[in-house]
N, C-alpha and C positions, 0 to 999 in steps of 0.2 A: 680437261679432255680425261673421261677414263678411259681405261687402253681395251681394244677387245681384237680378240685374235681368230680368226676361221679360212679353214681352206675347202677346197673342192675337188673331188677327184678328178682324173680325166679318163674315163673307164669308157665313155661312149658322147656321142651326139649328142648335145643338148636338147632338151624337149618343154614345152610349154609347163609342163609340170614341174619340173628344174626351177624353171623362173619365179612363177608364182611361189612354189614351195620352200627359195632361197635367193636366187639371185636379187629378186625383186625387195626382198629385206636389207639384204647391204649394201644395196641404192639407197636403200630409206635411211640407212644407220651411219653411213659416212660421213654426213652431216653431224652428228650426235656424239661421232665418240671418237680418240685414236684407231683406228681402223687397221691393221694389217691383216690383209688378204693373200693369200697362197696358192699356189696351184699346186695340190698334195701327189704331186709323180711318185714319189716313194712307196707311198700307201697304195698305188695302183697295181705294183709292182707282186700283190699278193695275189693275182689271180694270172699273171704270166701272160700279159702281153706280146701279142710280137711287135719288132721292136719297129716296124713301121707304122704301126696301130697307135702305138705310145705316141710315139715322134709326131704324129699325127694330131691326136688327140692333145695333146700337151698344148699343140699351137692353138688348137681350133678353141679350146677351154679357154687362153688367157684371150682370146683376141675378141670370144664372145661374151664374156665379162666385162669388159670394157664398152663392146660395141650395146651393152644392154643398161650402161649407166655407169660403173665401177669408175670411177674416175684416180689413174695412176697421179695424180700431183695433188690430190687430197686425199690419197688410201697410201702407204705400204705395200708395194703389190710386187712380189715376188716368187720365183720358184721356189720349191723344196728343195730338191736337189743339189742346189747353190750354194746352200751353206750347208757346210760338213757338223757342225755343230750340234744340229738336227739329232743324226744319226749318234753323235759322241753322244750325247746327254742322256740319250735312250738309253744306252748301254748303261750308264751309270745309275741310272731308275732302274733298269731292271734288277737290281738287286737288292731295290725297298719294295719288292711285290712279291709276293707266294703266285708256286704253281696252280695252286685252287685257286684265287680269286681270278686269274685270268682265265681258269677250264670254267669259271661261270658266268663270262661274257656272253650274254643273248647272240648277241651274231658271230661269234667264233662258233657257236653251235651249226648254226643256220647257214652260213656261209664254208662252211667245211665240208658240207655237205656237197654243195654243186664245186667247189674249189678245190677240194683236197685238204688235208691237215696238213699244211705246211706253216712252219714255224714262224714266217712272216705274218702269216694271218693271226695265230697264238697270240704275238707280241703287239701287234696293230696297237693294242690301246697304250701301249708304253709308248712307243713314237709319236702318238697322238697325245699324251701328256708332253711329251720335250716337246713338242710345239707350242705350244699354251704357254709352258712354263719359260721356256726363251724369252720372251718378250714381256714377262712378268705382268701377263695378261688379268684383267680384274672381273671380265666378261666375255661369258663365249655365248650366241649362240648355237644352241642344238635342238634339233626333233626330238620326239618322244624314241627313237633308235640310236640317239645318242647320250643320253642323259646317263646310261649307267657306264658310261666311257667317262664319262666327266666325272662324274664321284669317283671312279677311279683313278684321276688325276689328283683329288683333292686329297684321299688316304694316301696319294704317296707324297703330297705335300706335308700330310702330318707325319709322314714315318721316314722321312729323311730330317726334315727339324729338328728330331725326337733324338736322333743319332747325335746331329752334327748341329751348329748352330745355326740359327734360324734362317734359312737361306731364299726360300719361294713365300709365295701368298695365293690363298686359296684361291682359284676363279669360282666366280661362282656362274648359275647357268642363268641364260639370258634364253626364255622357251620361245622357239621361233612362232611368229606367227601367221607365217604364210601356210596360203591353202594349201589343203591337202589335195591334188588334184586325182583324179583316178580313170584308168584306163577307157579309152570312150567308146570302146565295144564290147568291156566287161565291168561295170563300176563295183564290182566286188574288189579290184584288185588296181595296186597304182600303178598310174601310167609307166609305160616301158617302149623303148625303143626298137625291141625285140623281138616282141608281140605286132604283128601284122593288123593294122588297125587300130593296135592300143594309142599312139601319141601323135602330135603334131610337133615334127622338130623346130626348131626356129630358124633352119634353112630349106624346109618347105616351101614350092613352090605354088601359087594359086592353085592350079591343078590339083596337086598333092593337097592342100588343106582343105578343096571344095570336097573334092571324094570320100576323105576321110570324115567329115563333119556330115557330111550327107547321111554317111552309113554308122554313123552313130545311136546306140540305142535309144531310146527313150522309154516309155510308160508299157509295160507289159499290159499295166489295165488300166484305159483312157479317165473310167471314172472313180479311180482310187482319193479316197480324201485328202492324204498325205502326200507332200510331193515325192516323186522314188529318185532315188539316188542316183541315178543316170541322170534326168531332167534338171537335178540340183548340182552335176556336173557341169552342166551344161552353162547354168545359170551362174556359180563360181568359175570359170572361165571368163564369160563375159561382163563382171562385177571385174574382174581383176585387170583387164587388158581394156574394157570398154568406157563408152563414155557413161555415166552415171544416170543420166535424165533415163538414156533409154534404157536401162537394166531396172530402173522403177516401173517402166511404163511399163514394158513387158514381164517385170514381175506383178505388178496391176492385173494386166491379161490375163493369170495365168489364175492368180486366186479369185479373177472372175468368170471364169470357167469360158473366157474368150479368145485363149491362145492357142493360135494353129501354131503344131510344133517345127513344120517348115518354115515362118516366119522367124522364129528362134533360130531354127539354125541357118536359114539365109543373111539375116545378123549380123550370129556368131561370125560367119564367115568374111563377110564384109570388113567388120573389128578387129579379127584374125590378120586378115590381108594387110589391112591398112596399118596393123602395129608391129607384123613382123618385116616391112619396107623399109625402116630406117634403119633398123637393125644389123638386115642383110646388106646395106649400102655401105656402113660402118664399118663390117666386118670386112666384106669382100677387101678394102682399101686398105685393112688393116694387113691381111696378108698378101698384098699384093707386096707391100711394103718389108720384106721382114725383115729386116734390117730395124726398121723405128721399132715393132714388135720385143725385137730383141733388147735395144736398148731401151726400151718402155721397164724392163724387168730386170737390167743392168740397174740401172736407178733406183729401183725397188731391192734389191741386193745392198747395196753400198748402202740405203738407210738402216737396212735390214742387219746385215753384220756386225757391225760396229754392236750391237745390242745385245745380239746372239752369242758373241764370243766374251762380253763384261761379263754376262749369266753367267756363262759355262766356268770362266775363271775364277768368278765366284765359289761356283758350286765343289768346282775340285778343291778352294783352297780350305773350302770346309771341313773336306775326306780326309785332308792332311796330306794330298798330292800336289806335288813340287811345282808349281807354275811359275815360266821361265819370264 
């Protein structure tokens, strides 16, 4: 099988937008590719979280991905910071990219406004390239906001291989087919836990789910000929986690003009609560046995680290560095 590599940053509690936009695709892809999934805790440092927050969120994301269906026995699942080759290769690769290329990265311009112009944020794409190239990834799932970073990684491969012997392969993008879930209180923006009323987190209880969905905006013009972004967003969530027949029934009611939005919301509340129940049960069981969670990540490290070490040694040798 082709090898696929992807990571997820522990920068916040995961919500339905994260699940439908990325995690669900991870689960679907793990049977078709040789998947390397990692918790990108080094990347999370670019926003300088507190030690307490980073520790909690790393465990949260590690446990939640498993609870959502990522199978550590069927994938290589590990912590980025457990494998030092990531940062060592990033330093090597930084010599093959220009300041101008990094300065053109759209995400740097956007995020530096919020988090400051630190060097880690500036060189983020180089570490991302190292994450991918260490494991000879053939494909990398990316959303629209990550295509530019992957293209930089491909340029780095060409630059390195032109200078030294051919060492790396160019990873190809696998465009993310996950749904783009918008804020429930404002469909012009992405779902975000930091904005009250915007998101349903994967740890929300029945009361929180019910309140958030009941307060979700729908149509400003009930007589509109086309489905509004707000209503479409509710249908997208329903389609992603609910029963297909129920989704089609409500969609037909909308087309017929007989759908009551209160009915749509009640159905969505029921489906979200039913969906989150098993996930939360598995998640809490994993966190109660933290040694078992650590062991899962350790097993992933044991599988990933020798591959990373071999790739790094090959890169060093190609550059003329003495490899012991």
